[in-house]
Every structure is written in C-alpha cells, then in structure tokens.
C-alpha positions as CSV (number, residue, x, y, z in Angstrom):
1,M,-10.6,19.2,13.8
2,S,-11.6,16.0,15.7
3,L,-12.6,12.7,14.1
4,A,-16.1,13.2,15.4
5,E,-16.3,16.6,13.6
6,I,-15.0,15.0,10.4
7,E,-17.5,12.2,10.6
8,K,-20.3,14.7,11.1
9,A,-19.1,16.7,8.1
10,V,-18.8,13.5,6.0
11,D,-22.3,12.5,7.0
12,A,-23.6,15.9,5.7
13,L,-21.9,15.5,2.2
14,P,-24.1,15.1,-0.8
15,P,-23.8,11.7,-2.6
16,E,-21.5,13.1,-5.4
17,E,-19.1,14.6,-3.0
18,L,-19.1,11.5,-0.8
19,T,-18.1,9.5,-3.9
20,R,-15.3,11.9,-4.6
21,L,-14.1,11.7,-1.0
22,A,-14.2,7.9,-1.1
23,A,-12.1,7.9,-4.3
24,Y,-9.6,10.4,-2.7
25,I,-9.2,8.2,0.4
26,A,-8.8,5.1,-1.7
27,R,-6.0,6.8,-3.8
28,R,-4.2,7.9,-0.6
29,D,-4.5,4.5,0.9
30,K,-3.1,2.9,-2.3
31,L,-0.2,5.3,-2.4
32,A,0.6,4.7,1.2
33,W,0.5,0.9,0.7
34,D,2.8,1.3,-2.4
35,E,5.3,3.3,-0.4
36,E,5.3,0.8,2.4
37,L,5.9,-2.1,0.1
38,E,8.7,-0.1,-1.6
39,E,10.4,0.6,1.7
40,D,9.9,-3.0,3.0
41,F,11.6,-4.6,0.0
42,S,14.3,-2.0,-0.6
43,P,17.9,-2.3,0.7
44,G,17.7,-1.9,4.4
45,G,14.0,-2.7,4.5
46,K,12.5,-5.3,6.7
47,H,12.2,-7.9,3.9
48,E,15.7,-7.3,2.4
49,K,16.8,-10.7,3.5
50,A,13.9,-12.4,1.8
51,V,14.7,-10.6,-1.5
52,E,18.4,-11.6,-1.2
53,K,17.4,-15.3,-0.6
54,I,15.0,-15.2,-3.6
55,D,17.7,-13.6,-5.8
56,A,20.2,-16.2,-4.7
57,E,17.8,-19.0,-5.6
58,I,17.1,-17.5,-9.0
59,D,20.8,-17.0,-9.7
60,S,21.5,-20.7,-8.7
61,G,18.7,-22.0,-10.9
62,N,17.1,-23.4,-7.8
63,F,13.5,-22.2,-8.3
64,T,10.3,-23.2,-10.1
65,P,8.8,-20.5,-12.3
66,L,5.1,-19.9,-11.7
67,P,2.8,-21.1,-14.6
C-alpha cells in the first residue's frame, strides 16, 4: 500500500476512528523515542561517553544538584 493510498484511507475515516488512529500513532512514536533514548544512553550507545563523564562528576562531588 502506498502512502497516497494510506492518506486517502485516513481521509475517509470517521472522526472516532481518526481519533483512535492518532492515539495509536502517538503511542508508536513515544515507544520508538523511548527505545532510541535507551539505546543512545546505554553502554555502547552514542551518548555513552557523556553518561560516563556525568557519573564521574557525580562520584567526585563536582556537580551542582538541580533545585
């Protein structure tokens, strides 16, 4: 199914189903974002060095807690 066909089908949805579809897409997007963050800040992730630096600063007492 092409994007154009999906868009046409979405345009034909009754309001209640469109609301359900929007909620479904929002849930999928949130889960994908959560997974990306988890991967980025896990060992081997692209922000692993930043986490290590923050941990070292906390361990050394060289940080200012947020209010």
